[in-house]
N, C-alpha and C positions, 0 to 999 in steps of 0.2 A: 668242705669244710674241712680241716686237721686241727684239734686245738695239742698245743705245748706246753703238758704241766709244767715239767723236771725240763729245762737244761743245765749242758756240761760244757762246761769250758777249761775244766783239772779233771785230773783223776788224781786219784792217791793213792798209792803204791804203800801200805801199810810195811813197822820195821826191816829193816835195814834191804834194800834196796838188789837185784841179782848184778853177778858184776858179769858185764856184758861187752860186745864189738858187733860193730853192723855186719863182718863177715860170721858171728854169733850170735845171729835173733833168737829169741826166746820169747815165744808165744806167749801174752797175758790173757786171762780171758778165766771164766768166761764174762764178759760186760753187756753192758747193758746198751750198748750204744748203738744209735739209729742216724743216717743223714737224711735231712727232706730238706727236697728243691722242687721248687716248683716252678717250669713249663714252657710257653702263650708263644702263639702262635708271632711269628714278625709281621704277619696282615693278617686279621681278627676274619677275614671273607676265604683269605686261599687254605685249602688243607696242607699239612706239610709232614714230616718226616725227618729225623734226626738221630741222633743217638750221643751219651754223655756217657763220659768215667769218669770213676772216682781212682785215684792214688793217694798212700798212705806217705809224707816223705817225714825220716825220721830228724832229730838234730841234727846228727849231723851230714846232710843231706840224703843218705842213700832215700831209693825211695821203695817202694815195697808193694804187694797186694793192689793190682789196678785193678776195676770193675769194671766192666764195658754194661752198658743197657740204652737198649732201645727206646724212642721219646715218637709216639705217635700218637699224631694231633692230625688226621682225619681224620675225626669223624666229633670230633670235641676238640675248644680254645686253647684249653690248657689242659693241665695236669699236675697232680702232685705225684714226685716220684721217692721212696721211704727207703732205702739202703739199711739192712743188718748189721751189725759190724760185727760179731758173735766173740772175737779176739783179736787182740795188734800186739803186730810185732815190734815185741821191745829193744831195745838196743843201748837203752841209758835213757836219763830224766833229764829235763829240758819241752822244747819248745817241740811240736808232733805239730806238722799242717797233714790236711786233707784238700789237694786242690780238686776242683773239680774242671770241669772239660768238655765243651761240645762242639761236631763234627754236622756242619748241616747237609742236608741229602743232597744228594750230586757234589760235595765238596771230597773234599781227602787228604785234609787240617784241620788239627785240633784248635781248639782256643780258647786261652781260661776262660774261665767263668768268674770263677770265687779262692781263694784259699782260704780255709776255718783253719785257726789254732786251735790245740788241744794240749794245756801244763800236762805235762807228770813230773808229776813230782814225789817224795817221801813226805809220812804221813810218820811221824816218833808215836806209836801207842803210851795214850798219861792210865799209869796208875792208877 
């Protein structure tokens, strides 16, 4: 069982955000962002393995930080994966997306399973 206490749909940058572009990204962090996913067998009675990957897409469409993980469902019918994101490649304010893709055992093509939004916005400090 996994309990999610705090969920995140926006990341606030205090003060003036850095001036950057996709050719010169800046790492922002440390962050305490975790992507949580739940994987299960396509047939509950048949053990299987596969891979998943997470890709960060910036507001301008640039892709950063691909991370690939094995999914082993040989001995269990389902599994939670928790991937920590210690920092983000920042190229400007707007919506970033985490693409989640999978590749089944014996396949050679990735298929998208989710597109998760994260709004990065400027938060003005109040005196």
